C-alpha positions in Angstrom: 89.7 101.9 101.2 92.3 101.3 98.5 95.4 99.2 99.3 97.6 102.3 98.9 95.4 104.2 101.3 95.4 101.3 103.8 99.2 101.3 103.8 99.4 105.1 104.0 97.0 105.1 107.0 99.5 103.3 109.1 97.2 100.3 109.8 98.6 96.8 109.8 97.4 95.7 106.4 96.0 92.2 105.9 95.7 90.5 102.5 94.9 87.0 101.4 94.7 85.0 98.2 91.9 84.0 95.9 92.5 81.5 93.1 90.6 81.6 89.8 88.7 78.4 89.0 89.8 75.8 86.5 86.8 76.5 84.3 84.2 79.2 83.9 82.1 78.8 87.1 83.2 81.7 89.3 80.6 81.0 92.1 83.0 79.3 94.5 85.6 82.0 94.0 83.1 84.8 94.7 81.9 82.9 97.8 85.4 82.6 99.1 85.9 86.3 98.5 82.8 87.0 100.6 84.2 84.9 103.4 87.5 86.7 103.4 86.4 90.3 102.6 85.3 91.4 106.1 88.8 90.5 107.4 91.2 91.8 104.7 92.2 95.0 103.0 92.6 93.3 99.6 92.3 90.0 97.8 95.4 88.9 95.8 94.3 87.0 92.7 96.8 84.4 91.5 98.0 84.1 87.9 98.1 80.4 86.8 99.8 79.7 90.1 102.4 76.9 90.0 102.0 77.0 86.2 98.6 75.3 86.4 96.1 76.6 83.9 93.1 78.5 85.3 90.6 81.2 84.4 92.3 84.4 83.4 93.4 86.4 86.4 92.3 89.6 84.7 88.8 88.2 84.2 88.7 87.0 87.9 89.8 90.5 89.1 87.0 92.0 87.0 84.4 89.7 88.6 85.7 90.4 92.1 86.0 94.2 91.5 82.4 94.3 90.2 81.4 92.5 93.3 82.9 95.3 95.4 86.2 93.8 96.4 89.7 95.5 96.4 91.9 93.2 94.3 95.6 92.8 93.6 96.2 91.7 90.0 99.0 89.3 89.8 100.9 89.5 86.5 103.5 86.9 85.6 105.9 87.1 82.7 105.9 83.4 82.0 102.9 83.3 79.6 103.0 86.7 77.8 105.3 88.7 75.7 105.6 92.5 76.1 102.7 93.2 73.8 100.3 91.0 75.8 101.6 92.2 79.2 101.0 95.9 78.3 97.6 95.1 76.7 96.4 93.1 79.7 97.6 95.8 82.1 95.8 98.5 80.2 92.7 96.2 80.2 92.9 96.0 84.0 93.2 99.7 84.3 90.2 100.2 82.1 88.2 98.3 84.7 89.6 100.3 87.6 92.0 97.6 88.7 95.1 99.5 89.9 96.9 97.2 92.4 99.5 95.0 90.5 101.9 92.4 91.8 104.7 91.8 89.3 106.2 88.4 89.1 108.5 86.5 86.8 106.5 83.3 87.3 107.0 79.6 88.0 108.4 77.6 85.1 106.0 75.5 83.0 107.9 72.4 84.0 106.3 72.4 87.4 102.7 72.8 86.1 100.1 70.8 84.3 101.0 71.8 80.7 104.6 70.9 80.6 104.6 70.9 76.9 103.8 74.6 76.9 106.4 77.1 75.6 107.5 79.5 78.4 107.7 83.1 77.1 109.7 85.1 79.7 110.1 88.0 77.2 110.5 90.1 80.3 111.2 89.4 84.0 109.8 91.0 87.1 112.2 94.0 87.3 111.6 94.8 83.6 107.8 94.4 84.2 108.0 96.9 87.0 109.7 99.4 84.6 107.0 98.8 82.1 104.3 99.6 84.7 106.2 102.9 85.5 106.3 103.7 81.7 102.6 103.1 81.4 101.9 105.3 84.4 103.9 108.0 82.7 101.6 107.9 79.7 103.6 105.9 77.1 104.1 102.3 76.0 107.4 100.5 75.7 107.8 101.8 72.2 107.4 105.4 73.3 104.0 105.8 71.9 101.6 108.1 73.8 98.6 106.4 75.5 95.1 107.8 75.2 94.2 107.5 78.8 96.8 106.9 81.5 96.7 104.2 84.2 97.6 104.8 87.8 99.0 101.5 88.9 100.1 100.8 92.5 102.9 98.3 91.8 104.2 95.6 94.1 106.8 92.9 93.9 107.8 89.7 95.7 110.9 88.8 97.8 112.1 85.6 99.4 113.7 86.4 102.8 114.7 82.8 103.5 116.5 82.3 100.1 119.9 80.7 100.3 122.1 82.4 99.3 120.2 85.6 100.3 122.5 88.2 98.6 120.9 87.8 95.1 117.4 88.3 96.6 118.6 91.5 98.4 120.2 92.8 95.2 117.1 92.2 93.2 115.0 93.8 96.0 117.0 97.0 95.5 116.5 96.7 91.7 112.7 96.3 92.1 112.6 99.4 94.4 114.5 101.4 91.7 112.1 100.0 89.1 109.0 101.4 90.9 107.9 98.7 93.4 105.9 100.5 96.2 105.3 97.4 98.3 106.6 93.9 98.7 104.9 90.6 99.5 107.3 88.0 100.9 107.4 84.2 100.3 106.2 82.3 103.3 108.4 82.9 106.4 108.2 81.1 109.8 111.4 82.1 111.6 111.0 85.5 113.4 114.8 86.0 113.9 115.5 85.4 110.2 112.6 87.7 109.2 113.8 90.4 111.6 117.2 90.3 110.0 115.7 90.8 106.6 113.5 93.6 107.8 116.6 95.6 109.0 117.7 95.5 105.4 114.2 96.3 104.0 113.7 99.3 106.3 116.5 101.1 104.4 114.0 101.7 101.6 110.7 103.6 101.5 108.6 100.6 100.7 105.9 98.7 102.5 106.4 95.0 103.4 103.8 92.3 103.8 105.1 89.2 105.5 103.8 86.1 103.8 102.6 83.0 105.7 101.2 79.7 104.4 98.7 78.2 106.8 100.1 74.7 107.4 97.6 71.9 107.8 99.8 68.9 108.5 103.4 67.9 109.2 103.4 66.3 105.7 102.5 69.6 104.1 105.4 71.3 106.0 107.9 68.6 105.0 106.8 68.8 101.4 107.3 72.5 101.3 110.8 72.1 102.8 111.7 69.5 100.2 110.1 71.0 97.1 109.6 74.8 97.4 112.8 76.8 97.1 113.0 79.7 99.6 110.6 78.2 102.2 112.0 76.8 105.4 109.7 75.4 108.0 111.7 74.9 111.2 111.9 71.4 112.5 110.3 72.6 115.7 107.2 73.5 113.8 107.2 70.2 111.9 107.4 68.4 115.3 104.6 70.5 116.7 102.3 69.6 113.8 103.3 65.9 114.0 102.4 65.8 117.7 99.0 67.5 117.2 95.7 65.7 117.2 94.2 68.6 115.1 97.0 69.7 112.8 94.9 72.3 110.9 94.1 74.1 114.2 97.7 73.9 115.2 98.6 75.4 111.8 96.2 78.3 112.5 97.9 78.8 115.9 101.4 78.7 114.3 100.4 81.3 111.7 98.8 83.6 114.3 101.8 83.3 116.6 104.1 84.4 113.8 101.9 87.3 112.9 101.8 88.5 116.5 105.6 88.3 116.6 106.1 90.1 113.3 103.5 92.8 113.8 106.0 95.4 115.0 108.6 94.5 112.3 106.6 95.0 109.1 103.6 96.7 107.5 101.2 93.8 107.2 100.6 90.2 106.5 99.7 88.1 103.4 97.9 84.9 104.3 98.1 82.0 101.9 95.7 79.3 102.9 96.0 77.3 99.6 92.7 75.6 99.2 91.6 76.1 102.8 90.7 79.8 102.7 88.1 79.3 105.4 91.1 79.1 107.8 92.3 82.6 107.0 89.7 84.4 109.1 90.6 82.0 112.0 94.2 83.0 111.7 93.3 86.7 111.6 91.1 86.3 114.7 93.8 84.3 116.6 96.3 87.0 115.7 94.0 89.7 117.2 93.5 91.5 113.8 89.8 91.1 113.4 88.1 94.3 112.2 85.7 95.5 109.6 87.4 97.0 106.6 85.9 100.4 105.6 84.3 100.6 102.2 
């Protein structure tokens, strides 16, 4: 079942992340996908996440698609100009990869190649418009395409951003630019998320609530200090600090949030960040375990 069909069916959609390797050996990535696949509707493939150089996301999506997995192709504007963005998108479509998540991208200064020149020829709203243009059968220069893609375009939003107003304004722009679904940055406070969802429900788009599976109090504190737009409540930090098995507690925290958010949104995006084996545990604890139809 495609991601679009899963949303349209009314089911509570579950996605998770797969990171391409830093090298050419894709065996571990494919093994991770096999672990996650029975529990999720799609695998979101990150694009040089945190500006750290890895195997091409497009190549990773091809490997995963050929192995029978439904993928979400992340595309960031940081590393490519408009020529390369359009070319890579068409390349993805030629392999039958239609789910796209459009991002501006983390700046190179946070990554492992800080001497790199950031491109940012476009940003996420403009990229969504490009995807719409390609779907309509032309490129950005107005030239007709020989073979037209059918992308299902998504975008990201940060519900805990402070101030929030710019995020909400950009959310509206992304909807107008063609976003069909949104994946949020990690959220932990149900009241705050419910407030955001009252705004989001004004638009005919699907929303996946993002959750990072916390494995320690130190990890939670690091995120609070270093990742803009993520707020882990002090009560959760204290819960992790007091736990004798912080990873298991992190699984329970994520599952608890999912159970609370289930009636508010259209699905969940689980980010396990190097501990993908925990994602099926979260899904099971949240009561979402099921086989995904082929």
